[in-house]
Backbone as ProteinMPNN parsed JSONL, in Angstrom:
{"seq_chain_A": "MIYARVSTNSQDYKRQTEELLEFSQIQNYEVVKIFEEKISGGKTNEERPQLMKMINFIKSNKIDKVLCWELSRLGRNTIEVLKTIQLLNENCISLYIKNHNIEKLNDKCEINPISQFLIQILTSVSEMEKTQIR", "coords_chain_A": {"N_chain_A": [[25.142, 39.737, 101.851], [22.628, 41.77, 102.674], [20.854, 43.606, 105.483], [17.856, 45.716, 105.998], [15.951, 47.656, 107.883], [13.086, 49.549, 108.963], [10.735, 50.962, 111.15], [8.264, 51.961, 110.633], [5.734, 52.881, 108.009], [5.875, 55.76, 107.193], [8.915, 55.86, 107.508], [12.18, 55.532, 105.98], [14.301, 53.248, 104.457], [16.415, 53.796, 102.877], [18.917, 55.069, 103.217], [20.133, 53.466, 105.284], [20.754, 50.985, 103.387], [22.131, 52.362, 101.547], [24.459, 52.91, 102.732], [25.364, 50.616, 103.646], [26.004, 49.157, 101.363], [27.808, 50.893, 100.172], [29.943, 50.453, 102.277], [30.372, 47.761, 101.598], [31.263, 47.834, 98.899], [34.023, 49.034, 99.659], [34.821, 47.291, 101.187], [35.023, 44.866, 99.616], [33.187, 43.202, 99.352], [30.81, 41.061, 97.991], [27.476, 41.572, 97.427], [25.126, 39.648, 97.388], [22.271, 39.616, 97.746], [19.622, 41.826, 99.085], [17.323, 42.566, 101.693], [14.863, 44.535, 102.653], [12.574, 45.989, 104.83], [9.326, 47.327, 106.241], [8.556, 47.313, 108.804], [7.468, 46.845, 112.446], [10.069, 46.227, 114.891], [9.471, 44.987, 117.271], [7.779, 43.075, 116.789], [7.195, 39.517, 115.935], [9.707, 37.11, 114.727], [8.169, 35.461, 112.845], [6.235, 37.163, 111.975], [7.537, 38.887, 110.418], [7.591, 39.274, 107.087], [10.085, 39.985, 105.2], [12.425, 39.293, 106.738], [12.049, 36.52, 107.443], [12.258, 35.706, 104.626], [14.609, 36.295, 104.152], [15.907, 34.534, 106.041], [15.192, 31.994, 105.113], [16.434, 32.233, 102.233], [18.915, 32.161, 103.411], [19.103, 29.498, 104.242], [18.862, 28.006, 102.047], [21.021, 28.787, 100.287], [24.541, 29.618, 99.883], [25.796, 31.705, 102.039], [28.111, 34.086, 103.351], [28.276, 36.334, 104.964], [26.022, 38.715, 106.889], [25.06, 42.006, 106.673], [24.316, 44.517, 108.51], [22.974, 47.59, 109.344], [22.48, 48.432, 112.042], [22.151, 46.929, 115.46], [19.303, 46.945, 116.372], [18.038, 47.235, 114.156], [17.757, 44.511, 113.122], [15.913, 43.7, 114.886], [13.807, 44.13, 117.948], [13.493, 42.793, 119.844], [14.517, 40.84, 122.331], [14.431, 37.854, 122.543], [13.827, 36.953, 120.072], [15.729, 38.281, 118.153], [18.253, 37.163, 119.167], [17.393, 34.343, 118.493], [17.663, 34.391, 115.777], [20.284, 35.266, 115.268], [21.531, 33.075, 116.351], [20.825, 30.887, 114.283], [22.202, 32.29, 112.375], [24.982, 32.025, 113.331], [24.734, 28.893, 113.369], [24.891, 28.624, 110.687], [27.251, 28.957, 110.139], [27.583, 31.743, 109.208], [28.475, 35.082, 109.381], [27.452, 37.83, 111.299], [27.677, 41.555, 111.043], [27.722, 44.219, 112.585], [27.122, 47.274, 111.575], [27.25, 50.055, 112.757], [28.403, 49.809, 115.441], [30.64, 48.406, 114.692], [31.11, 45.72, 114.751], [31.677, 42.231, 114.356], [30.295, 39.272, 114.307], [31.473, 36.303, 114.037], [34.779, 35.032, 113.554], [37.104, 34.269, 110.898], [37.198, 31.654, 110.956], [34.819, 30.504, 111.68], [34.395, 30.909, 114.211], [32.886, 32.043, 117.357], [33.133, 35.489, 118.216], [33.982, 36.219, 121.486], [33.728, 39.027, 122.587], [32.231, 40.305, 120.958], [29.785, 38.77, 121.403], [29.337, 39.311, 123.97], [28.654, 41.893, 123.855], [26.792, 42.354, 121.915], [24.381, 40.924, 123.33], [24.331, 42.534, 125.352], [23.43, 44.838, 123.527], [21.147, 44.137, 122.87], [19.367, 43.722, 124.841], [19.322, 46.524, 125.433], [18.27, 47.61, 123.458], [15.413, 46.388, 123.524], [14.407, 47.537, 125.834], [14.505, 50.149, 125.089], [12.368, 50.069, 123.046], [10.449, 49.596, 124.667], [9.922, 51.904, 126.288], [9.604, 53.632, 124.121], [6.937, 52.845, 123.604]], "CA_chain_A": [[23.71, 39.796, 102.103], [22.112, 43.181, 103.425], [19.34, 43.367, 105.966], [17.397, 46.787, 106.411], [14.509, 47.696, 108.528], [12.39, 50.702, 109.719], [9.643, 50.587, 111.877], [6.87, 52.704, 110.027], [5.72, 53.14, 106.305], [6.675, 56.886, 106.767], [10.198, 55.883, 107.294], [12.925, 55.099, 104.799], [15.488, 52.404, 104.673], [17.403, 53.85, 101.805], [20.1, 55.517, 103.94], [21.064, 51.976, 105.708], [21.184, 50.135, 102.61], [23.164, 52.867, 100.525], [25.37, 52.997, 103.374], [25.891, 49.32, 103.874], [26.402, 48.807, 100.083], [29.182, 51.545, 100.004], [30.812, 49.813, 102.981], [30.474, 46.423, 100.973], [32.406, 48.131, 97.997], [35.02, 49.223, 100.251], [35.695, 45.817, 101.881], [35.082, 44.134, 98.622], [32.06, 42.324, 99.492], [29.95, 40.942, 96.838], [26.224, 41.714, 97.856], [24.137, 38.905, 96.469], [20.825, 40.012, 98.13], [19.512, 42.915, 99.765], [16.28, 42.533, 102.196], [14.507, 45.462, 103.142], [11.125, 45.83, 105.139], [8.936, 48.614, 106.997], [7.571, 46.827, 110.168], [8.092, 47.097, 113.975], [11.259, 45.456, 115.244], [9.028, 44.101, 118.309], [7.216, 41.774, 116.124], [7.908, 38.217, 116.155], [10.518, 37.018, 113.257], [7.41, 34.999, 111.576], [5.302, 38.2, 111.534], [8.436, 39.928, 109.524], [7.758, 38.837, 105.636], [11.538, 39.908, 104.595], [13.331, 38.692, 107.653], [11.702, 35.069, 107.0], [12.781, 35.643, 103.237], [16.263, 36.402, 104.511], [16.133, 33.205, 106.817], [15.039, 30.956, 104.022], [17.47, 32.162, 101.318], [20.151, 31.723, 103.882], [19.256, 28.128, 104.532], [19.355, 27.448, 100.733], [22.496, 29.524, 99.305], [25.968, 29.791, 100.58], [26.154, 32.937, 102.391], [29.224, 34.514, 104.166], [27.903, 37.497, 106.053], [25.015, 39.36, 106.94], [25.273, 43.179, 107.136], [23.21, 45.344, 109.284], [23.291, 49.013, 109.987], [22.527, 48.639, 113.543], [21.44, 45.57, 116.138], [18.081, 47.035, 116.503], [17.577, 47.019, 112.904], [17.219, 42.843, 113.249], [14.694, 43.684, 115.894], [13.839, 45.095, 119.512], [12.968, 41.599, 120.825], [15.917, 40.132, 122.631], [14.641, 36.614, 122.009], [13.816, 36.921, 118.321], [17.192, 38.441, 117.52], [19.037, 35.94, 119.558], [17.131, 33.268, 117.439], [18.36, 35.075, 114.342], [21.709, 35.333, 115.381], [21.831, 31.651, 116.622], [20.783, 30.578, 113.133], [23.477, 32.593, 111.479], [26.006, 31.171, 113.806], [24.588, 27.594, 113.233], [24.911, 28.255, 109.334], [28.591, 30.043, 109.851], [27.413, 33.271, 108.672], [28.737, 36.067, 110.245], [26.65, 39.127, 111.493], [28.308, 42.445, 110.673], [26.66, 45.504, 112.681], [28.05, 48.673, 111.222], [27.552, 51.158, 113.487], [29.231, 49.334, 116.544], [31.726, 47.832, 114.143], [30.861, 44.714, 115.5], [31.597, 41.342, 113.627], [30.113, 38.062, 115.061], [32.413, 35.412, 113.79], [35.878, 35.062, 112.783], [37.122, 33.706, 109.721], [37.279, 30.066, 111.106], [33.611, 30.51, 111.979], [34.149, 30.81, 115.82], [32.147, 33.357, 117.913], [33.944, 36.344, 118.866], [33.444, 36.21, 122.812], [33.314, 40.128, 123.106], [30.95, 40.432, 120.285], [28.702, 38.113, 121.722], [28.819, 39.785, 124.975], [28.214, 43.303, 123.391], [25.092, 42.072, 121.44], [23.713, 40.452, 124.438], [23.707, 44.106, 125.986], [22.584, 45.793, 122.8], [19.66, 43.604, 122.528], [18.597, 44.371, 126.075], [18.868, 47.973, 125.41], [17.015, 47.851, 122.291], [14.064, 46.064, 123.844], [14.357, 48.62, 126.783], [14.099, 51.579, 124.023], [11.041, 49.726, 122.559], [9.385, 49.581, 125.776], [10.057, 53.217, 126.419], [8.998, 54.306, 122.835], [5.551, 52.567, 123.695]], "C_chain_A": [[23.449, 41.276, 103.118], [20.995, 43.155, 103.989], [19.045, 44.739, 106.295], [16.233, 46.745, 106.85], [14.35, 48.966, 109.27], [11.223, 50.298, 110.288], [8.186, 50.975, 111.335], [7.055, 52.73, 108.546], [6.135, 54.715, 106.04], [8.335, 56.869, 106.923], [10.924, 55.366, 106.401], [14.074, 54.411, 105.271], [16.628, 52.841, 103.903], [18.849, 54.468, 102.249], [20.705, 54.212, 104.431], [21.575, 51.241, 104.629], [22.192, 51.059, 101.722], [24.566, 52.786, 101.129], [26.364, 51.64, 103.672], [26.631, 48.732, 102.265], [27.869, 49.541, 99.508], [30.32, 50.808, 100.888], [31.105, 48.397, 102.4], [31.571, 46.627, 100.171], [33.747, 48.335, 98.37], [35.765, 48.171, 100.726], [35.591, 44.721, 100.717], [34.311, 42.808, 98.593], [31.417, 42.051, 98.302], [28.503, 40.702, 97.558], [25.363, 40.936, 97.199], [22.649, 39.07, 96.895], [20.607, 41.228, 98.917], [17.595, 42.625, 100.267], [15.722, 43.983, 103.05], [12.598, 45.313, 103.591], [10.766, 47.147, 106.068], [7.918, 47.729, 107.936], [8.186, 47.125, 111.375], [8.943, 45.797, 114.277], [10.778, 44.648, 116.572], [7.936, 42.945, 117.697], [7.985, 40.498, 116.099], [8.886, 37.86, 114.724], [9.29, 36.529, 112.348], [6.431, 35.68, 111.365], [6.167, 39.243, 110.794], [8.555, 38.971, 108.066], [9.478, 38.805, 105.302], [12.631, 39.363, 105.424], [13.16, 37.099, 107.508], [12.292, 34.86, 105.315], [14.133, 35.141, 103.418], [16.564, 35.013, 105.165], [16.046, 31.813, 105.828], [15.893, 30.942, 103.009], [18.839, 31.889, 101.925], [20.364, 30.127, 103.904], [19.433, 27.294, 103.222], [20.413, 28.099, 99.829], [23.609, 29.775, 100.439], [26.328, 31.426, 100.704], [27.222, 33.179, 103.539], [28.952, 35.154, 105.207], [26.517, 38.08, 105.763], [25.511, 40.769, 107.49], [24.194, 44.084, 107.603], [23.646, 46.656, 109.999], [23.36, 49.298, 111.441], [21.44, 47.47, 114.286], [19.981, 45.786, 116.015], [17.457, 47.067, 115.146], [16.931, 45.356, 112.856], [16.106, 42.809, 114.099], [14.801, 44.283, 117.198], [13.541, 44.121, 120.309], [13.794, 40.675, 121.021], [15.965, 38.633, 122.002], [14.794, 36.155, 120.464], [15.013, 37.35, 117.664], [18.173, 37.617, 117.863], [18.61, 34.712, 118.507], [17.596, 33.181, 115.997], [19.809, 34.745, 114.246], [22.051, 33.631, 115.292], [21.859, 30.709, 115.061], [21.898, 31.104, 112.101], [24.791, 32.001, 112.058], [26.186, 29.453, 113.209], [25.135, 27.526, 111.486], [26.346, 28.851, 109.292], [28.491, 31.096, 108.961], [27.59, 34.236, 109.752], [27.827, 37.347, 110.193], [27.676, 40.023, 111.861], [27.327, 43.648, 111.041], [27.511, 46.714, 112.533], [28.337, 49.731, 112.319], [28.352, 50.984, 114.753], [30.65, 48.638, 115.907], [32.079, 46.529, 114.798], [30.711, 43.164, 114.678], [31.754, 39.938, 114.796], [31.0, 36.97, 115.203], [33.687, 35.658, 113.275], [35.802, 34.173, 111.263], [37.199, 31.975, 109.783], [35.728, 29.793, 111.838], [33.545, 30.38, 113.778], [33.819, 32.156, 116.104], [33.287, 34.101, 118.492], [33.419, 36.863, 120.351], [33.124, 37.873, 122.988], [32.251, 40.78, 122.289], [29.83, 39.902, 120.601], [28.367, 38.861, 123.347], [28.239, 41.352, 124.76], [26.747, 42.957, 122.818], [24.134, 41.709, 122.197], [23.196, 41.962, 125.075], [23.158, 44.904, 125.135], [21.428, 45.283, 122.558], [18.835, 43.965, 123.717], [18.192, 45.864, 125.869], [17.804, 48.488, 124.337], [15.755, 47.616, 122.527], [13.656, 47.097, 124.819], [13.97, 49.643, 125.942], [12.558, 51.242, 123.432], [9.944, 49.88, 123.629], [8.947, 50.991, 126.25], [9.531, 53.908, 125.352], [7.416, 54.186, 123.185], [4.779, 53.349, 124.763]], "O_chain_A": [[24.101, 41.612, 104.107], [20.019, 42.77, 103.346], [19.953, 45.235, 106.962], [15.407, 45.953, 106.395], [15.197, 49.429, 110.033], [10.697, 49.255, 109.9], [7.159, 50.353, 111.604], [8.122, 52.64, 107.939], [6.634, 55.041, 104.963], [8.986, 57.815, 106.479], [10.299, 54.503, 105.785], [14.755, 54.775, 106.23], [17.744, 52.383, 104.15], [19.833, 54.275, 101.534], [21.798, 53.888, 103.966], [22.722, 50.804, 104.721], [23.102, 50.446, 101.164], [25.599, 52.648, 100.473], [27.58, 51.583, 103.853], [27.623, 48.008, 102.185], [28.719, 49.064, 98.757], [31.428, 50.566, 100.411], [32.155, 47.876, 102.774], [32.635, 46.03, 100.334], [34.652, 47.939, 97.635], [36.992, 48.065, 100.727], [36.131, 43.641, 100.958], [34.603, 41.737, 98.062], [31.489, 42.954, 97.469], [28.368, 39.685, 98.238], [24.726, 41.508, 96.315], [21.834, 38.505, 96.165], [21.622, 41.657, 99.465], [16.723, 42.507, 99.406], [16.309, 44.343, 104.07], [11.693, 44.775, 102.953], [11.631, 47.88, 106.549], [6.716, 47.559, 107.733], [9.315, 47.613, 111.418], [8.625, 44.641, 114.001], [11.504, 43.75, 116.999], [7.432, 42.059, 118.388], [9.208, 40.431, 116.221], [8.625, 38.481, 113.694], [9.214, 37.004, 111.215], [5.557, 35.196, 110.647], [5.69, 40.348, 110.534], [9.421, 38.107, 107.931], [10.071, 37.735, 105.173], [13.682, 38.996, 104.898], [14.194, 36.433, 107.459], [12.726, 33.763, 104.965], [14.668, 34.092, 103.061], [17.539, 34.399, 104.734], [16.777, 30.825, 105.9], [16.288, 29.831, 102.655], [19.784, 31.485, 101.247], [21.43, 29.559, 103.669], [19.978, 26.191, 103.192], [20.506, 27.799, 98.639], [23.435, 30.068, 101.622], [26.883, 32.162, 99.889], [27.179, 32.505, 104.568], [29.266, 34.75, 106.327], [25.947, 37.984, 104.676], [26.207, 40.845, 108.502], [23.204, 44.284, 106.9], [24.428, 46.773, 110.942], [24.072, 50.147, 111.978], [20.313, 47.178, 113.886], [19.336, 44.843, 115.556], [16.238, 46.901, 115.102], [15.756, 45.116, 112.577], [15.337, 41.851, 114.022], [15.812, 44.901, 117.533], [13.301, 44.385, 121.487], [13.974, 39.755, 120.222], [16.864, 38.155, 121.31], [15.541, 35.359, 119.895], [15.332, 36.794, 116.613], [18.992, 37.274, 117.01], [19.462, 34.199, 117.781], [17.826, 32.2, 115.29], [20.376, 34.108, 113.358], [22.672, 33.076, 114.386], [22.798, 29.964, 114.782], [22.368, 30.426, 111.187], [25.623, 31.521, 111.289], [27.202, 28.898, 112.791], [25.702, 26.519, 111.062], [26.618, 29.305, 108.18], [29.283, 31.289, 108.039], [26.982, 34.219, 110.822], [27.509, 37.84, 109.11], [28.508, 39.715, 112.714], [26.435, 44.073, 110.307], [28.434, 47.043, 113.278], [29.446, 50.142, 112.66], [28.977, 51.962, 115.163], [31.613, 48.39, 116.633], [33.177, 46.302, 115.307], [29.555, 42.894, 114.35], [32.613, 39.624, 115.62], [31.345, 36.62, 116.332], [33.747, 36.583, 112.465], [34.841, 33.634, 110.715], [37.245, 31.229, 108.805], [35.611, 28.796, 112.552], [32.667, 29.78, 114.398], [34.189, 33.161, 115.497], [34.214, 33.578, 119.111], [32.582, 37.762, 120.44], [32.094, 38.046, 123.639], [31.49, 41.634, 122.744], [28.797, 40.42, 120.178], [27.218, 38.905, 123.786], [27.427, 41.849, 125.541], [25.71, 43.342, 123.359], [22.991, 42.064, 121.908], [22.045, 42.373, 125.222], [22.391, 45.755, 125.586], [20.598, 45.994, 121.991], [17.717, 44.464, 123.588], [17.073, 46.339, 126.065], [16.922, 49.346, 124.344], [14.884, 48.311, 122.003], [12.532, 47.574, 124.661], [12.838, 50.057, 126.188], [11.689, 52.113, 123.394], [8.782, 50.229, 123.426], [7.78, 51.227, 126.563], [8.914, 54.926, 125.664], [6.677, 55.167, 123.1], [3.571, 53.166, 124.908]]}, "name": "protein", "num_of_chains": 1, "seq": "MIYARVSTNSQDYKRQTEELLEFSQIQNYEVVKIFEEKISGGKTNEERPQLMKMINFIKSNKIDKVLCWELSRLGRNTIEVLKTIQLLNENCISLYIKNHNIEKLNDKCEINPISQFLIQILTSVSEMEKTQIR"}
């Protein structure tokens, strides 16, 4: 599964999606669904329709992995991003962040401690960037 997001209507998520599809082909991953949206990453999960559709899809389908171009595409609100990651972990769905080559879970559904640490740092940096942008 792929999730792509940009912040404004004038931006395009096409590059994110195309690069993740290309990566999927190289890795022999089957992409069963793509979720794309144009909305601020500072919004809550509930305010982001495609993210909520992805979460509902995850709950009712067998998914192994969610691919995302960079962590800030999941959001720029640390609490909301960590809630999404927790849901993925609980459903044994690994999150792969392409630009940092971070894989959240191993094949045994165990959390990679280095990835956990990096994700916590990156979510904090992303939220700080959001504050500076505003």
